[in-house]
C-alpha positions, 0 to 999 in steps of 0.5 A: 441613187446611182441612176440619179447620178448618171442622169445628172452627168448625162448620157455616156455617148454624149459626154466629152472624154474628160467628163466621162473619165471624171464620172468613171473615176467617181464610180471607181472611188465609190465602189472601192469605198465598200460602202455601196449596197450590192444592187447599187454596186451592180448598177454602178459597175454597169455605168462604169463599163459604159463610161469605159467604152466611151473613153476607149472609143474617144481615145481610138478616134484621137489616135486615128486622127493623129495618124501620120500620112506617108508620101511617096517621092511624088507626094502621093499618099501611100499609107498612114502610120501611127503617130510617134512610130518613127 
């Protein structure tokens, strides 16, 4: 059943951040319920780890995209600093 649910949701590497997060939250709820057999729990945990990695990759990519460029007096780019570290 766990493998079926992942197949319906799609491959983690192809999922949007929001879809991956929803799938991860669903897995966490199922595991926390305590009603999942051991073998299925192991499979769900593995799927959850893949989804967690996907979410982290997407967050890191978003952080990199919103890095603020620093300019010198002549307007040339001298570096980048993370957004919000003024």
